[in-house]
MDTraj code that builds the backbone (N, CA, C; nanometers):
import mdtraj as md
import numpy as np

residues = "MET THR ILE TYR HIS ILE VAL LEU PHE LYS PHE LYS ASP LEU VAL PRO ALA GLU GLU GLY LYS ALA ALA CYS ASN ARG LEU LEU ASP LEU CYS THR LYS CYS ILE HIS PRO THR THR GLN LYS ASN TYR VAL LYS PHE ILE GLY GLY GLY LYS ASP ASN SER PRO GLU GLY LEU GLN ASN GLY LEU SER HIS ALA PHE ILE ALA GLN PHE GLU ASN GLU ASP ASP ARG LYS TYR TYR LEU GLU GLU ASP PRO ALA HIS LYS GLU PHE VAL ALA SER ILE LYS ASP ILE ILE GLU LYS ILE GLN VAL VAL ASP PHE THR PRO ASN VAL PHE".split()
xyz = np.array([
    [-0.5172, 0.7669, -1.7392],
    [-0.4883, 0.6259, -1.7488],
    [-0.4733, 0.5696, -1.6073],
    [-0.5631, 0.4850, -1.5656],
    [-0.5639, 0.4269, -1.4315],
    [-0.4392, 0.3426, -1.4071],
    [-0.3848, 0.3548, -1.2863],
    [-0.2707, 0.2742, -1.2447],
    [-0.3069, 0.2060, -1.1132],
    [-0.2819, 0.0761, -1.1066],
    [-0.2988, 0.0002, -0.9830],
    [-0.1617, -0.0264, -0.9222],
    [-0.1503, -0.0019, -0.7946],
    [-0.0254, -0.0152, -0.7185],
    [-0.0487, -0.1264, -0.6157],
    [0.0201, -0.2387, -0.6340],
    [0.0023, -0.3550, -0.5463],
    [0.1225, -0.3666, -0.4534],
    [0.0956, -0.3787, -0.3248],
    [0.2001, -0.3932, -0.2248],
    [0.1753, -0.5234, -0.1485],
    [0.2776, -0.6075, -0.1439],
    [0.2715, -0.7342, -0.0711],
    [0.3800, -0.7312, 0.0348],
    [0.3472, -0.7759, 0.1564],
    [0.4524, -0.7808, 0.2570],
    [0.4295, -0.8882, 0.3610],
    [0.5355, -0.9099, 0.4377],
    [0.5341, -1.0025, 0.5506],
    [0.5917, -0.9277, 0.6695],
    [0.5209, -0.9368, 0.7816],
    [0.5727, -0.8787, 0.9047],
    [0.6818, -0.9677, 0.9620],
    [0.7724, -0.9082, 1.0369],
    [0.8730, -0.9859, 1.1085],
    [0.8020, -1.0778, 1.2067],
    [0.8603, -1.1943, 1.2324],
    [0.7963, -1.2961, 1.3157],
    [0.7609, -1.2480, 1.4568],
    [0.8399, -1.1606, 1.5150],
    [0.8154, -1.1182, 1.6528],
    [0.7206, -0.9987, 1.6654],
    [0.6673, -0.9522, 1.5547],
    [0.5734, -0.8394, 1.5589],
    [0.4397, -0.8891, 1.6140],
    [0.3919, -0.8294, 1.7236],
    [0.2625, -0.8705, 1.7783],
    [0.1500, -0.8500, 1.6763],
    [0.0526, -0.9373, 1.6785],
    [-0.0582, -0.9314, 1.5820],
    [-0.1274, -0.7957, 1.5836],
    [-0.1467, -0.7386, 1.6999],
    [-0.2145, -0.6091, 1.7086],
    [-0.1336, -0.4974, 1.6434],
    [-0.0012, -0.5064, 1.6530],
    [0.0832, -0.4056, 1.5890],
    [0.0750, -0.4186, 1.4363],
    [0.0709, -0.5414, 1.3883],
    [0.0548, -0.5645, 1.2455],
    [-0.0803, -0.5149, 1.1963],
    [-0.1830, -0.5433, 1.2738],
    [-0.3175, -0.4985, 1.2363],
    [-0.3246, -0.3460, 1.2336],
    [-0.2617, -0.2805, 1.3286],
    [-0.2606, -0.1338, 1.3322],
    [-0.1890, -0.0778, 1.2091],
    [-0.0793, -0.1406, 1.1679],
    [-0.0075, -0.0968, 1.0483],
    [-0.0958, -0.1118, 0.9246],
    [-0.1675, -0.2230, 0.9158],
    [-0.2582, -0.2444, 0.8023],
    [-0.3666, -0.1376, 0.7991],
    [-0.4206, -0.1046, 0.9133],
    [-0.5238, -0.0005, 0.9192],
    [-0.4684, 0.1357, 0.8789],
    [-0.3428, 0.1641, 0.9177],
    [-0.2813, 0.2910, 0.8772],
    [-0.2645, 0.2968, 0.7255],
    [-0.2301, 0.1826, 0.6656],
    [-0.2177, 0.1794, 0.5199],
    [-0.3529, 0.2069, 0.4553],
    [-0.4571, 0.1422, 0.5027],
    [-0.5912, 0.1636, 0.4477],
    [-0.6370, 0.3084, 0.4662],
    [-0.5967, 0.3694, 0.5765],
    [-0.6347, 0.5082, 0.6044],
    [-0.5716, 0.6085, 0.5076],
    [-0.4670, 0.5661, 0.4359],
    [-0.4033, 0.6581, 0.3416],
    [-0.5003, 0.7070, 0.2344],
    [-0.6035, 0.6300, 0.2078],
    [-0.7017, 0.6692, 0.1066],
    [-0.7664, 0.8033, 0.1426],
    [-0.7821, 0.8291, 0.2705],
    [-0.8421, 0.9562, 0.3126],
    [-0.7378, 1.0567, 0.3612],
    [-0.6187, 1.0112, 0.3954],
    [-0.5153, 1.1014, 0.4471],
    [-0.4285, 1.1631, 0.3384],
    [-0.4244, 1.1025, 0.2213],
    [-0.3424, 1.1545, 0.1121],
    [-0.4201, 1.2632, 0.0389],
    [-0.3729, 1.3846, 0.0509],
    [-0.4392, 1.5018, -0.0064],
    [-0.3501, 1.5603, -0.1160],
    [-0.4100, 1.5835, -0.2317],
    [-0.3352, 1.6402, -0.3442],
    [-0.2958, 1.7843, -0.3120],
    [-0.1712, 1.8230, -0.3365],
    [-0.1257, 1.9571, -0.2978],
    [-0.1924, 2.0700, -0.3766],
    [-0.2402, 2.0420, -0.4956],
    [-0.3027, 2.1460, -0.5778],
    [-0.4526, 2.1548, -0.5535],
    [-0.5209, 2.0402, -0.5586],
    [-0.6667, 2.0400, -0.5452],
    [-0.7131, 2.0381, -0.4005],
    [-0.6243, 1.9981, -0.3092],
    [-0.6575, 1.9828, -0.1671],
    [-0.7675, 1.8789, -0.1457],
    [-0.7742, 1.7806, -0.2358],
    [-0.8713, 1.6712, -0.2258],
    [-0.7980, 1.5380, -0.2245],
    [-0.8692, 1.4357, -0.1779],
    [-0.8140, 1.3007, -0.1823],
    [-0.7887, 1.2630, -0.3277],
    [-0.6725, 1.2073, -0.3545],
    [-0.6396, 1.1694, -0.4919],
    [-0.6177, 1.0198, -0.5086],
    [-0.6057, 0.9461, -0.3993],
    [-0.5972, 0.8011, -0.4082],
    [-0.7410, 0.7526, -0.4249],
    [-0.7700, 0.6917, -0.5377],
    [-0.9077, 0.6554, -0.5707],
    [-0.9602, 0.5398, -0.4878],
    [-0.8709, 0.4489, -0.4479],
    [-0.9126, 0.3307, -0.3721],
    [-0.7902, 0.2686, -0.3079],
    [-0.8056, 0.2194, -0.1860],
    [-0.7070, 0.1310, -0.1237],
    [-0.7850, 0.0212, -0.0539],
    [-0.7465, -0.1011, -0.0815],
    [-0.8080, -0.2161, -0.0160],
    [-0.7036, -0.3236, 0.0039],
    [-0.7341, -0.4159, 0.0919],
    [-0.6411, -0.5266, 0.1124],
    [-0.6606, -0.5917, 0.2466],
    [-0.5708, -0.6838, 0.2775],
    [-0.5774, -0.7542, 0.4040],
    [-0.4832, -0.8725, 0.4076],
    [-0.5092, -0.9601, 0.5029],
    [-0.4251, -1.0779, 0.5249],
    [-0.4549, -1.1838, 0.4190],
    [-0.3498, -1.2469, 0.3706],
    [-0.3623, -1.3512, 0.2695],
    [-0.4488, -1.4663, 0.3200],
    [-0.5308, -1.5205, 0.2315],
    [-0.6082, -1.6400, 0.2647],
    [-0.6143, -1.7376, 0.1471],
    [-0.5168, -1.7265, 0.0559],
    [-0.5149, -1.8139, -0.0613],
    [-0.4783, -1.9569, -0.0222],
    [-0.5527, -2.0561, -0.0720],
    [-0.5209, -2.1955, -0.0442],
    [-0.4140, -2.2530, -0.1377],
    [-0.3639, -2.1732, -0.2329],
    [-0.2729, -2.2248, -0.3342],
    [-0.1304, -2.2487, -0.2857],
    [-0.0901, -2.1802, -0.1780],
    [0.0446, -2.1996, -0.1257],
    [0.1542, -2.1361, -0.2097],
    [0.1216, -2.0325, -0.2847],
    [0.2193, -1.9681, -0.3730],
    [0.2613, -1.8297, -0.3231],
    [0.2447, -1.8029, -0.1960],
    [0.2693, -1.6701, -0.1398],
    [0.4172, -1.6366, -0.1229],
    [0.5042, -1.7360, -0.1263],
    [0.6487, -1.7135, -0.1083],
    [0.6799, -1.6342, 0.0179],
    [0.6063, -1.6620, 0.1247],
    [0.6307, -1.5982, 0.2530],
    [0.5573, -1.4679, 0.2746],
    [0.4964, -1.4133, 0.1723],
    [0.4235, -1.2875, 0.1870],
    [0.2882, -1.3139, 0.2519],
    [0.2496, -1.2287, 0.3451],
    [0.1303, -1.2570, 0.4252],
    [0.0162, -1.1563, 0.4080],
    [0.0435, -1.0408, 0.3508],
    [-0.0577, -0.9367, 0.3369],
    [-0.0494, -0.8748, 0.1983],
    [-0.1650, -0.8367, 0.1443],
    [-0.1707, -0.7775, 0.0107],
    [-0.2614, -0.6547, 0.0123],
    [-0.2170, -0.5507, -0.0564],
    [-0.2939, -0.4270, -0.0658],
    [-0.2865, -0.3745, -0.2083],
    [-0.3927, -0.3091, -0.2507],
    [-0.3957, -0.2493, -0.3834],
    [-0.4503, -0.1075, -0.3717],
    [-0.3810, -0.0163, -0.4389],
    [-0.4240, 0.1233, -0.4442],
    [-0.4472, 0.1593, -0.5902],
    [-0.5423, 0.2480, -0.6121],
    [-0.5743, 0.2914, -0.7479],
    [-0.5476, 0.4408, -0.7614],
    [-0.4754, 0.4748, -0.8676],
    [-0.4459, 0.6137, -0.9002],
    [-0.5016, 0.6459, -1.0372],
    [-0.5429, 0.7686, -1.0541],
    [-0.6019, 0.8116, -1.1814],
    [-0.4973, 0.8301, -1.2905],
    [-0.3728, 0.8638, -1.2496],
    [-0.2701, 0.8910, -1.3498],
    [-0.1305, 0.8771, -1.2898],
    [-0.0322, 0.8865, -1.3789],
    [0.1090, 0.8726, -1.3404],
    [0.1524, 0.9825, -1.2435],
    [0.1071, 1.1040, -1.2643],
    [0.1466, 1.2142, -1.1765],
    [0.1004, 1.1913, -1.0331],
    [-0.0216, 1.1406, -1.0153],
    [-0.0708, 1.1128, -0.8796],
    [0.0108, 1.0029, -0.8135],
    [0.0418, 0.8970, -0.8895],
    [0.1231, 0.7893, -0.8310],
    [0.2607, 0.8421, -0.7944],
    [0.3188, 0.9215, -0.8810],
    [0.4526, 0.9774, -0.8559],
    [0.4514, 1.0626, -0.7288],
    [0.3511, 1.1467, -0.7137],
    [0.3418, 1.2295, -0.5934],
    [0.3292, 1.1407, -0.4689],
    [0.2446, 1.0397, -0.4766],
    [0.2243, 0.9465, -0.3656],
    [0.3564, 0.8811, -0.3245],
    [0.4290, 0.8303, -0.4211],
    [0.5520, 0.7571, -0.3925],
    [0.6672, 0.8472, -0.3490],
    [0.6759, 0.9648, -0.4028],
    [0.7941, 1.0483, -0.3819],
    [0.7773, 1.1661, -0.2866],
    [0.6534, 1.2151, -0.2698],
    [0.6386, 1.3389, -0.1947],
    [0.5318, 1.3398, -0.0860],
    [0.4292, 1.2622, -0.1002],
    [0.3153, 1.2731, -0.0079],
    [0.3594, 1.2504, 0.1367],
    [0.3394, 1.3486, 0.2246],
    [0.3830, 1.3348, 0.3634],
    [0.3114, 1.2225, 0.4378],
    [0.1855, 1.1985, 0.4072],
    [0.1127, 1.0904, 0.4751],
    [0.1706, 0.9547, 0.4363],
    [0.2028, 0.9368, 0.3085],
    [0.2637, 0.8103, 0.2644],
    [0.4032, 0.7939, 0.3232],
    [0.4814, 0.9010, 0.3228],
    [0.6166, 0.8946, 0.3817],
    [0.6099, 0.8574, 0.5294],
    [0.5148, 0.9141, 0.6007],
    [0.4987, 0.8835, 0.7434],
    [0.4629, 0.7362, 0.7622],
    [0.3736, 0.6846, 0.6775],
    [0.3375, 0.5440, 0.6863],
    [0.4596, 0.4546, 0.6615],
    [0.5335, 0.4823, 0.5553],
    [0.6516, 0.4012, 0.5227],
    [0.7502, 0.4011, 0.6395],
    [0.7742, 0.5165, 0.6982],
    [0.8650, 0.5244, 0.8130],
    [0.8123, 0.4436, 0.9316],
    [0.6806, 0.4393, 0.9468],
    [0.6213, 0.3705, 1.0619],
    [0.6322, 0.2186, 1.0534],
    [0.6534, 0.1642, 0.9335],
    [0.6598, 0.0179, 0.9202],
    [0.7995, -0.0360, 0.8937],
    [0.8974, 0.0512, 0.8757],
    [1.0295, 0.0055, 0.8336],
    [1.0922, -0.0957, 0.9290],
    [1.0623, -0.0892, 1.0567],
    [1.1223, -0.1811, 1.1534],
    [1.0399, -0.3070, 1.1777],
    [0.9205, -0.3158, 1.1187],
    [0.8360, -0.4332, 1.1450],
    [0.8119, -0.5194, 1.0213],
    [0.8624, -0.4761, 0.9065],
    [0.8431, -0.5503, 0.7822],
    [0.9679, -0.6328, 0.7513],
    [0.9463, -0.7598, 0.7253],
    [1.0566, -0.8491, 0.6894],
    [1.0777, -0.8540, 0.5378],
    [0.9679, -0.8550, 0.4649],
    [0.9752, -0.8731, 0.3196],
    [0.8665, -0.7890, 0.2553],
    [0.9015, -0.7254, 0.1429],
    [0.8036, -0.6433, 0.0720],
    [0.8248, -0.6595, -0.0786],
    [0.7153, -0.6568, -0.1513],
    [0.7196, -0.6630, -0.2970],
    [0.6145, -0.5672, -0.3501],
    [0.6483, -0.4952, -0.4564],
    [0.5568, -0.3977, -0.5153],
    [0.5485, -0.4236, -0.6654],
    [0.4259, -0.4248, -0.7171],
    [0.4010, -0.4402, -0.8599],
    [0.2920, -0.3404, -0.8970],
    [0.3151, -0.2649, -1.0028],
    [0.2154, -0.1709, -1.0532],
    [0.1760, -0.2118, -1.1942],
    [0.0525, -0.1790, -1.2318],
    [0.0107, -0.2047, -1.3695],
    [-0.0987, -0.1091, -1.4122],
    [-0.1066, -0.0922, -1.5427],
    [-0.2149, -0.0188, -1.6059],
    [-0.3022, -0.1233, -1.6746],
    [-0.4332, -0.1253, -1.6485],
    [-0.5196, -0.2268, -1.7089],
    [-0.5078, -0.2343, -1.8610],
    [-0.4988, -0.3557, -1.9091],
    [-0.4971, -0.3869, -2.0519],
    [-0.3764, -0.3312, -2.1275],
    [-0.2691, -0.3009, -2.0569],
    [-0.1440, -0.2629, -2.1232],
    [-0.0485, -0.3799, -2.1061],
    [-0.0124, -0.4423, -2.2180],
    [0.0697, -0.5631, -2.2130],
    [0.2034, -0.5424, -2.2826],
])
top = md.Topology()
chain = top.add_chain()
for i, resn in enumerate(residues, 1):
    res = top.add_residue(resn, chain, resSeq=i)
    for name in ("N", "CA", "C"):
        top.add_atom(name, md.element.get_by_symbol(name[0]), res)
traj = md.Trajectory(xyz[None], top)
């Protein structure tokens, strides 16, 4: 059962643009850096995202959006709780993120 993991965030105002861009690239790189401990293969099916460009004005201060796709609950759980590459990424942004929001969903489950 596919799971989509959506992460929205805003960098702190004093974070240089290049530092923010580097953090975004590190997040995107997780697609190839996250290796399943049993299969020794990439298990994150997709990660994409970037800087907000919506004209609607409903961002509530959030400036960047990313979406990751997992094949199942176990893969998402490993990613969130154990994956060393994900943990390293989270630690690398903790001092530069002002606001973060996460929403996950399974397609067509209401």
